[in-house]
TORMI-553785 format. One record per residue: x, y, z of N, C-alpha, C in turn; residue in one letter. Coordinates in steps of 0.001 Angstrom, whole numbers, padded with zeros to 6 digits, always signed. Example, Ala and Ser with C-alpha at 12.3 -4.5 7.8 and 13.67 -1.06 7.14 Angstrom:
BEGIN
+013190-005690+007800+012300-004500+007800+013200-003300+007800A;+012850-002250+007080+013670-001060+007140+012900+000030+007870S;
// end
This chain:
BEGIN
+000732-001273-000256+000087+000110+000204+000984+001311+000174M;+000567+002219-000989+001458+003345-000921+001246+004287+000669P;+002388+004551+000862+002452+005674+001960+002127+007111+001641K;+001750+007903+002659+001758+009486+002197+002116+009955+003786T;+003250+010974+003493+003994+011300+004480+003007+012616+005312K;+002692+012844+006679+002099+013624+007224+002713+014127+008329I;+002349+015490+008866+002962+015863+009936+002027+015984+011242S;+002025+015711+012449+001176+015702+013442+001770+016303+014527V;+000876+017084+015441+001804+017555+016694+000892+016875+017904T;+001552+016587+018694+001101+015439+019751+001917+016255+021029V;+000993+015792+022084+001586+016032+023639+002831+015241+023638D;+003682+016247+024091+005122+015537+024415+005114+014213+025412S;+004295+014679+026411+004131+013479+027384+003556+012208+026885T;+002763+012467+025970+002376+011258+024925+003358+010205+024190L;+004277+011474+023353+005276+010588+022873+006277+009947+023738V;+006694+010558+024886+007599+009924+025896+007238+008640+025996E;+005676+008391+026440+005155+006973+027046+005397+006243+025881K;+005018+006546+024482+005284+005997+023328+006663+005250+023069V;+007383+006145+023432+009154+006346+023096+009592+005153+024308D;+008832+005111+025467+009298+003999+026541+008795+002638+026229Q;+007947+002522+025539+007263+000994+025240+008512+000449+024481L;+008542-000960+024987+009710-001804+024366+008860-002928+023354D;+008622-002244+022209+008231-002591+021098+008846-002280+019814I;+008696-003391+018984+009567-003089+017618+008834-002509+016842D;+008546-001186+016740+007795-000520+015799+008272+001121+015879A;+008122+001470+014883+008315+003084+014638+007205+003963+015456S;+007648+005182+015274+006460+006122+015519+005596+006187+014477R;+006066+005995+013589+004905+006146+012321+004113+004798+012247S;+004810+003783+012467+004210+002556+012479+002913+002437+013759E;+003595+003275+014749+002380+003207+015881+001491+004263+015609I;+001578+005480+015117+000429+006191+014725-000139+005334+013279V;+000257+004924+012736-000719+004062+011781-001567+003174+012530E;-000995+002370+013324-001732+001168+014035-003049+001990+014737M;-002472+003260+015552-003518+003901+016285-004662+004270+015117A;-004270+005121+014163-005295+005354+013065-006033+004138+012341L;-005687+003335+012471-006589+001899+012191-007340+001644+013139E;-006864+001614+014525-007921+001183+015543-009274+002222+015752C;-008882+003493+015578-009846+004751+015697-010736+004668+014362W;-010171+004311+013017-011141+004058+012140-012064+002694+012108L;-011437+001582+013023-012287+000316+013089-013471+000719+014380R;-012882+001758+015266-013929+002116+016289-014905+002937+015488N;-014607+003780+014836-015741+004999+014157-016672+003818+013209Q;-016008+002697+012733-017108+001840+012019-018227+001342+012746R;-017566+000750+013852-018558+000145+014944-019474+000838+015598L;-019029+002299+015915-019941+003059+016489-021104+003362+015679E;-020477+003571+014249-021639+003715+013218-022478+002683+012984S;-022052+001474+013161-023072+000420+012832-023926+000226+014241L;-023251+000664+015499-024068+000481+016765-025443+001456+016563D;-024942+002730+015905-025838+003694+015655-027030+003494+014808R;-026788+002817+013585-027663+002172+012832-028569+001202+013118A;-027950+000367+014048-028902-000676+014770-029629+000138+015670I;-029259+000805+016319-030237+001350+017618-031337+002248+016974E;-030922+002762+015621-031897+003620+014921-033148+002657+014503E;-032361+001562+013619-033619+000479+013226-034233-000107+014381Y;-034054-000287+015400-035007-000999+016509-035653+000224+017047Y;-035203+000986+017186-036137+002187+017630-037632+002506+016833R;-037154+002327+015449-037932+002459+014406-038963+001599+014139G;-038844+000223+014832-039770-000543+014522-041259-000316+015167L;-042085-000981+014217-043579-000576+014841-043877-001740+015741T;-045046-001353+016421-045385-002490+017562-045176-003994+017000K;-045875-004393+015729-045998-005330+015119-044828-006081+014761G;-043768-005095+014265-042475-005568+014108-041715-006206+015334A;-041959-005174+016057-041437-005739+017774-041642-006826+018013R;-042959-007346+017893-043490-008426+018452-042856-009563+017270K;-042736-009164+016269-042389-010639+015241-040702-010568+015623E;-040264-009531+015813-038840-009451+015921-038494-010511+017417D;-039287-010236+018383-039713-011291+019482-039621-012492+019513A;-040535-012829+018614-041025-014108+018437-039745-014942+017608E;-039230-014141+016826-038162-014697+016007-036941-015143+017044W;-036562-014084+018383-035294-014140+018755-035967-015433+020008A;-036906-015512+019923-037604-016839+020845-037424-017939+020316A;-037451-018056+019143-037315-019566+018051-035760-019706+018155L;-034991-018661+017707-033880-018788+017804-033180-019378+019008S;-033629-018839+020348-033061-019139+021168-033464-020531+021664A;-034536-021016+021298-034986-022145+021570-034268-023463+020660S;-033882-023108+019392-033000-023559+018766-031784-023818+018862A;-031225-022850+019460-029804-022925+019994-029656-023856+021051V;-030891-023865+021843-030929-024504+023138-031099-026156+022818D;-031803-026356+021774-031900-027678+021526-030682-028308+020532E;-029731-027515+019999-028602-027884+019426-027827-028129+020216T;-027520-027487+021449-026415-027734+022336-026728-028714+023409W;-028010-029509+023308-028203-030520+024314-027298-031652+024067K;
// end
C-alpha cells in the first residue's frame, strides 16, 4: 500500500510514553496502528447507531415479530447444544 507522509503535533508526554514502550515499531507504525484502530472504532460506533435507529424505528407489530424470532432462535440454540 502506498504511504503518504503527514506531520502531526501531539502532547510531548504522550510521545515520551510511546517511546518508553518496548515494542519493535517506529513512531510512524504506531501512529498508523492507532489510526487503524480509531477508524475501526468509528465503523463500529456507526454500526451501533444504525442498529439502534433500526430497532427504535420498529412498529409495535415488527417488535412483536422480532421477539418471536428471537425466542425461536434461542430455542433452536438450546436444542442444538443439548
